[in-house]
N, C-alpha and C positions, 0 to 999 in steps of 0.2 A: 504493500500500500504506500502511496506517496504521502509526504508530509508537506504542509503548506504554512507559510508565514502567518496567514490569517485563516481562521476557521471558516467553514462554509457559511455559517450563520452570519458572521460579520461581513463577509464578502457579499452575501445576498442582500444584506441591508444597504450596503454602500453602492451596489451596482447601478442603481438608477441615478446616482450622483456622479460617481467616478469609479474607475477600476484600479484599485491600489496594487502595488507590486506584490508578487507572490513567487514562490519557487515551484518548479515543476519537475516531476520524475521523468526518466528517459523513455518510458513506454506508457501507452494508454491502458487503462484497466479493461479487462475482458469480462464478458458476461459469464456468470457461474453456470447458466443453462447451456451455453455454447461457447467454449473457450476460443473459438476462432473469431468470434464477433465482439464488438465493443459493447460496453454497457450503454444504456440509454443516454446517460448524461454525457459520456465521452463521445458518443456518435454525433451529438449536437455541435461539437467543435468543428466538424467537417461537412455536415449536412443537416438542414432543417427541412422536414417534409410536412406537407399539408395533412398527411395521415397521422403523424406523430404530434404535431403542434398546429392544429387548424386555426387557433386564435391569431397566430402570426399573420395569416393571410386573410383574416376577416376585414370587413369594412373597406375593401378595395385598397388596402395598404400597398399591395404589390400587383395591382391590376396592370394589364398590358397598357392601358391608357396612361397610368402613372409613370411607367417606364418610358414610354414614348415622349411624354411631356418633359421628363427629366432630360432626355437626350436633346430635345429641341431647345429647352431652356438654357442648357450649357453651351449650345452652339449659337445662341442668339447674340447679335451685336447691334446695339441701337444705331439708328441712322439720324445723326444730328441735323441733317438738312431736310428731314421729311416734314417737319412742322407738327408731327403727332407726338404727344407726350410719351416719354420712354415707357412708363408703366402700361400704357395702352398698346404700344408697339410690342412689348413683351407678352401681354395677354393674347394678342392676335397671333404672334409667332408660335405660341404653344397651344393654340386652340384645337378643338376637335377636328376642324377642317385641316389643320396642318398635321395632326396625328394621322388622319386618313391619307394625306398626301405622302407622308413618310412611309406608311405601309404600302401605298400604291407603288412606290418605287421598288419595293421588294417583289410585289406581285408581278409587276411588269417585267422583271428580270427573267421570269419563266417563259416569256415570249421571245427572248433574244437567244438565238442558238449560236450565232457566230461569235466565237471567243478565241483568244490566242494568248500565249505567254511568250514573251520575247520574240514576237513576230511569227511564232509557230502556231498554226491553226489547230485548235483542239476543241471542237464544237461541243456544246451541251445537248442533252436529250430534251425533246419537247415534253413538258409536263402539262397535259391539257387541262386537268381538273384544278391544279394549283393556279394555273393561268387564269381560270375563270372565277377565282375567289373574290369576294367583295370585302374590302377592308373593314366595313362596318360589321361584317360577320366575325372577323377575327377579334375586333374590339369587344364584341359582346359575348363571344363563346370561348375564347381562349382563357384558361384559368391557370394561375401559378400553382405548381405542384411541388417545387423544391428550390431551396437556396443551397448552393454548393460552395464550400471553401476550397479553392485549389491553390493554396499558398505554395504547394509543392512544385508549381510550374514557374516559380520565380527564377530569373537568370542569375548566374553567379555574380554579375556586376551590379545586381540589385537596382537596375534602372526602373523596374516595376516590381510590385509585391505579389506576384502570382496573379491568378484570375479568380474572380468572385462572381458567381453565376446565378441567374434566375432562369428556371425552366418553366415554360408554358405549354399546355397541351389542350387539344380539343378533339372530339370525335371518338369513335370506337371501332372495333373490328377491323375492316379493311378500308375505312375512310377516316384516317387519323392525320394529325399534323402536330408537330412539336417545334417550338422556337426556343433557342437557348441563347440568352444574352450573356456573353463571356467577357467580362470587363477586366482588362489588364490595368490594375490600379497603380498610378504613378507613385514612386517612392516620395513621401513628403519631404525627405531630406534631399535638397538639390545636389549635394555632393555624393549622393548615392551610398551613404553610409549604411551598413547593415542595420544599425540601430533604428533607421527610419522605418524599415519594414518590420522591425521587431514590434513596433506599436500595433501594426495590423495583426501580427501573429498573436500578441497578447490579448487583443480584443476577442479573437475566436477562442483561444484557449480558456478564457474565463467564462465563456458562455455556459460551460457545464455547471457553474456554481450559481447561475442566475435563477431566481424564482421565475416560474413559467409566466406569471402575470406581467413581469417586466419585459420579457423578450420581444413581444410585438413592437413596442416603441423603440427598444434598443436596436433591433435589426433594421427597422425602418430608418432610424437616424443614421446608421452606417451607410446604407445603400443610397439614401436620398439626400443626406446632409454631410456625410463624411465625419460624423461624430463618433469617436472611438471611446467615449466615456472614460477617458484617462486623465481628465483635468487639464489637457493641453488643447491648443487650437485645433479645430477640425481640419482634416485633410480634404482633398478633392473628393467629392461624392463618388461612390462606386459607379453609378449609372450616369456617367459623364460621356458626352459625345466623343471626346478624344480617347477614352478608354476602350472604345469599341471599334478601333481601326485606324486611329490617327496618332501613331502608326500601329500600335499593338492592340490585341484583343480582336473580337469578331462576334458575329451572330451566326449561329448554325441552325439549320433546319433539318428535321427528320420528316421526310415526305412519304405519305402513304395514302394519298387520295387516289384510289385505284378503281372505284366502281363507276360504270357497270362492267368494264372490261375484265377486271380481276388482276391480282398480283402477278399472274403468269405472263401478262401482257405489259402491265405497268408495274415495275418492281419497286420495292422499298428503296429509297435513295436518300442520300444526305448531301446537302449543299452548304455553301458558306458565303457570307456577305460581310462587308465592313462599312462603317459610316464614312461619308465623304461630303465636304461642303458643296453647296451648289449656288450658282449666281441667282437662281430663282427662289430657293428656299434655304432655310438655315442648315438643313442636313438632309441627306438621302442615303439609301442603302445601295451599294454597288456590289455585283457578284465578284467573288474572289475564288482562287483555287482552294481546294480542300487540302489542308496540310498533312504531311506524312502519308500522302496518298498518290504515289506514282501511278500513272495510267497502267492498268493491268496488261494492256497489249505490249508494253515494253518487256514484261517478264516472259511472255509466251512466244510461240513460234508460228502461230497461225498467220496466214497472209494478211497484210493490211491493204485494203482496197483503196487506191487513190480515188479521191472524190467522195468516198463514203464518210459521212459526218464531217465533211470538210477536210478530210485527210489530204495532206500534200506530201511531196517528197521530203521536205524538211522535217515533217513529223516522223516519217518512216526512218529517216537517217538517225533520229534520236535513239532508236531501239538499241543499236550496237553500242553507242556511247553509254547508255544507261546500264546495259548488262556488264560492260567493262567496269563501270563504277561500282556496281554491286560487288563484283569479285575483288577489286582492288581496295575499296574503302568500307563498304557496308557490312561485309562478312565480319571484319574485325570489330566494327561497332556493335553488331548484334551478338558478338561473343564476349563483350566486355564483362558481363556478370560472371560468366563461366571462368574466364581467365583470372578475375579477381579472387574467386573462390579457390582456384588452383594454387595461387600464391600462398594461401593459408592451409594448403593440404586438405581442402574440403570440397564437397560437392555444393553446387548452388541450391539454395532453398527455393522451392517452387514459388512462394510469394515474392521473393526477391526478383525472380525472373519476370513474373507478371507485372511487377511495379517498376523495375529498373530497365527493362528492355527499351532501347531507343536507337535511332539512327538519324544522321543528318542528310536527309534527302534534299536535293536541290529543288527549288520551287518550279523551275522550268520543266521538270518531269511530272509535276503534280497535275491531276485531272481537276475538272470543275465539278465533278460529282463522284460520289462513292456509292456504288451499288452494293446493297446488303444481302442480296439473295442470289442463289445460283439458279440460272435458267438454262435448261438443257439446250435450247435453241441458240443460246448466246454464251458459248464457252469463254469468250473474251471477258466476261464479267468476273471471272475467278482467277486468282494467281495460281497457275499450275507450274510454270517454268518450263522453258524449252529444254530438250535433252542436252543440248550443248551447254546451256547455262548451268544446269545441274552438275554436269561433269566438271566444269570449271570451278564451281563452288566446292565440290568434293576434293578436288586437288588443292584448293586453297586451304581447306580445313586441315589437311595433313601437315601444314606448316606450324600449327599451334599445339602447345602442350596443354591439353584439357585435363580436368580432374580425373583421377583414377576411377575406373568403373563408371564412366560417364560418357555417353555417346551422343554426338550431334551430327546429323546428316544434312545434305543439301535440302531435303524435304523439310527438316526442322527449321533451317534458316529461312526458307521461303514462307513457312507458316509464321515465323516471328515477324518477318517484314509485313505480311498481310495483317497480322494482329495490330500493328501500329496504325493501320488505316481505320477510318470510321467504320466502313462496312465490315472489316475483319473483326474488330473488337465488339461490334454490335451483333454479329451473327456468324459470319463465314468461318472464323477461326475457332469458335467454341468447339471443344471436343477434339481438336487437332493436336497432335504431338509436337512439342517444341524441344524435346530432349528425352533421353532414356537413361534411367538410373539402373545400374547393374550391381547386384549384391556380390561383394567380393568373396571369392573362394567357393562359390556355389554355382557351378556350371549348369545345374539342372533348373536354376531359377530363371524364368523369363524376364527380360528387361521390363521395368516398370515405367511406362510412358508418363511424362509430365505433360498434361493436356491443358489447353487454354480454358479458363473458367466460363461459366454460362451467363449469358445475358438474359433478358426478360422479353422474349418475343420481339426482337429487333431494338429494344430500348434497354436502358439501365434504370430508368424510372418511368412508370407508366401513368395513365390518366388518373388512377386511383392513388398515386404517390407511393405505390409499392416499389421496393428497391430490388435490384437483381442480386442473384447469388454471388456474382463476381464482385459487386460493390460490397456486399455485407461481409463476405468471407475473406476478401483479399484487399481490394483497393482502399476502402475506407479505413481499415485498421492501419495500413501502411501510411496513409496520409496523416492520420492522427499521431502515429508514432513519430513521423518526421517533424510535425509541429512541436511535439513535446521535447524531442531531442534538440531542436533548434533553440528552445527556451531554457533547457536544463543547463545550469552554470557549468557543470562538470563535463558536458558533452558537446563542446564546440567542434562538431565533427562534420557538419553538413555542407559547408561552403566549398565549392570547387574553385577557390580563388587562384590556385596555381594554373588554371586553364583559361582564365579570362581576365582582362584588365578591369581594374576597379573604377576607372574613369567613366564618366557619363558618355554614352554612345554619341559621337558627333552627329550621326545621322538623325538621332532622336531630337537633339536640340535644333538641328536644321529644319526638321519637319515642323516643329512648333513655330519657328521663325517664319516659315513660308505660309503657315496659316495666318499669322499676323499680317503678312504682306497682302494676302488675299482679302482679309477683312478691311484693310485700309485702302484698297484699290479704289481709284476714283473714276476709272473708265472701264468700258467693257473689255477692251484689249488688255488692260492690266489684269483684270480678273481672270481672263482666259489664260494668260501667260502664267499667273500664279497657280491656277489649278493644274495646269500641265506640269509645272515644276513640283507641285505637291504630290502628284501621283508618282513621279520619279523618286522623290524623297522617301515616300512611304515604302515603296518597293525596296529601296536600298536599305532602309532601317530594318525591314522584316527579313531581308536576306542576311544581314549581319546578325540579327537576333537568332535566326535558325541555326547559324553555324557556331554560336557562342555556347559555352558550357552552361549547364543548369546549376542552380544552387544545391540541388539534391541529387543530381545525376550528371555524369560526365557529358553524355550526349543528350541533346534536347528531346524532350517528349512534348508533343503539342496538345494532346487531349487527355 
């Protein structure tokens, strides 16, 4: 059991006023009923669900309208020359009409198929039913089902303090839609000191001691006001326009509007957007690539038809380059957990593999969609790997000294790569082997496969706020432990500072300066030039971030 400087009773009394300092143990407490899972209180440090704490979501505290209003409000810049009072300008800029306009920009993206990365055409699939959605329907029917603390996604340079998410869901059966607002919260310390993000970590860690009656307002204050209840000035609110894509953070969608055709024709698919300023509105959603999601055609050997889905020769030429990079770079990255265990004469723990696997995939290989189900008529949906690629990976694996009685094959490597994609983690990789453990000295014992954990019918949280087995048994406990170890004075072990500069990313600062240039533009030409430069700056910042080490893992994990 952990010891604390203050008792739970004292901390509970003070929570609504401030969050005083406390000490934390290195691991989170587990449930007596199920030792793999967290206690109810510890689980709240990494996720708050509508099933566990419905009061948090009552009274439209986390309504979709409230989130959109917050995005619009933080993107609003008054026009001194308009003659309209600033408070009236702000009210108009965050009105229901503007919320509908913001949602409309997301819905319209389903109608745009032609997309490219670095000039290479990589079109998206038409989603007919999502394209027909009415924004008013989303505002009225999408309900918040969970708040997720992803402090574990912080980079080693602490330019932002991980991601803090709100999940919305609507529909049932085979007509469902989820939107996840994944806000990368700026480090409140402009020097990017670790202590700046420690304030955010302490906020979440102390949630477990709060009386339930306080949590609705405490969490609303964090997400919408940046109030950390620590007696210090607020930070930038979580649901800030810039935290959702300018340059870091994003909005993701799980798309399953499939009727009447059915999922065999219209598969479950995941997409990604980010916020971006507009000359016409304060903010809009623009489609972006799905991270850690290389186009599956690059792994496989089926012919790529020129002209199909906008495929050009430049796209076809990327396949050989991608497969070379898999062999030369990504095999080593995907073996990092195994090799670290071997240094200590041990085998990897399954949960370490599930939570630490990562690879630095270049964004130019990423697709604009991640398909989450296998369709027999579309073998390109699934990572199978060409025979030549598998042979190269197997030869590459021979170079590494893996733990004794531990076996990793090319099939395992490809399954690991697939698991890092949205579609893989949500469905395609569950039950697949990512390694085999062999009992020493017992030739009669069959290898015991380490298999990827189960999602929850294509999601990790559903419309009823039920959580997946993978979350409950593996992901959430690891995230909670990371948080506790980060805060434990005797366990300063989680920062990968040897692998990344502690200075503020120049591209991040440049992005914010370009936003200011856009906001101060006086002519249409100046606005257009600033937006073009901003798009470049954002991509540069995101590319730099994807190649930087993480605070809790050597190679970055995006989801």
